[in-house]
C-alpha positions in Angstrom: 0.2 0.1 0.1 1.2 3.2 -1.0 -1.6 5.4 0.5 -4.8 5.5 2.3 -7.8 8.2 1.4 -10.0 8.4 4.3 -13.4 10.6 3.8 -14.0 12.1 7.6 -16.6 14.3 6.0 -19.1 12.6 2.9 -17.3 13.6 0.3 -16.6 10.4 -1.3 -19.8 7.9 0.4 -22.8 10.4 1.1 -22.9 9.3 5.1 -25.0 12.9 4.8 -27.7 10.6 4.5 -27.5 8.0 7.3 -26.8 11.0 9.7 -30.7 12.0 9.1 -31.8 8.7 9.1 -30.6 8.3 12.6 -31.2 11.9 13.9 -34.9 11.4 12.4 -35.5 8.2 14.3 -34.0 9.6 17.3 -36.3 13.0 16.7 -38.8 10.8 16.9 -38.1 8.7 19.5 -38.5 11.9 21.8 -42.2 12.8 20.6 -40.0 15.7 18.0 -39.9 14.7 14.8 -38.0 16.5 12.1 -37.9 17.2 8.0 -35.0 17.4 5.4 -35.1 21.1 5.5 -34.7 21.2 9.4 -31.7 18.3 9.0 -29.6 20.7 6.3 -29.5 22.9 9.7 -27.5 20.0 11.1 -25.2 20.0 8.3 -20.9 20.4 9.6 -22.8 21.2 13.3 -21.2 18.5 15.6 -23.6 15.9 17.6 -23.6 17.8 20.4 -25.3 20.9 18.8 -27.3 19.2 16.3 -28.9 17.0 19.6 -29.4 20.9 21.3 -31.2 21.7 17.8 -33.9 19.3 17.7 -34.1 19.3 21.3 -34.6 23.1 21.2 -37.2 22.0 18.4 -39.4 20.0 20.1 -39.1 22.8 23.7 -36.5 19.5 24.8 -33.6 21.2 25.7 -34.6 21.2 29.1 -35.6 18.0 30.2 -32.4 16.1 29.9 -29.2 16.4 32.4 -25.8 16.7 30.6 -25.0 13.0 31.2 -28.7 12.1 29.4 -28.2 13.8 26.3 -24.6 12.2 25.8 -26.3 9.1 26.2 -28.7 10.5 23.6 -25.8 11.7 21.3 -24.0 7.7 21.9 -27.5 6.4 20.7 -27.8 8.3 17.7 -24.3 7.8 16.6 -24.6 3.4 17.2 -27.6 4.1 14.8 -25.8 5.7 12.6 -22.7 2.7 12.4 -26.0 -0.2 12.0 -27.1 1.9 9.0 -23.3 2.4 7.5 -22.5 -1.4 8.3 
């Protein structure tokens, strides 16, 4: 091997769709449905900030402790990983 290519931002493969599906599933679990238009506001945003935006959309930003928010973000990421597997 002379080189490796790392696609960390979805340039080579379109990972955005899987992020959308994983966030949408988490949102629906929390009673916060959202659409692709809202999802566009999450592109390029950290997982933590994306979660905060979703919770704010549903008026639930004060409903979870920091630890619970970390668990929610981890749950989203686990779902994302299962989708790309």
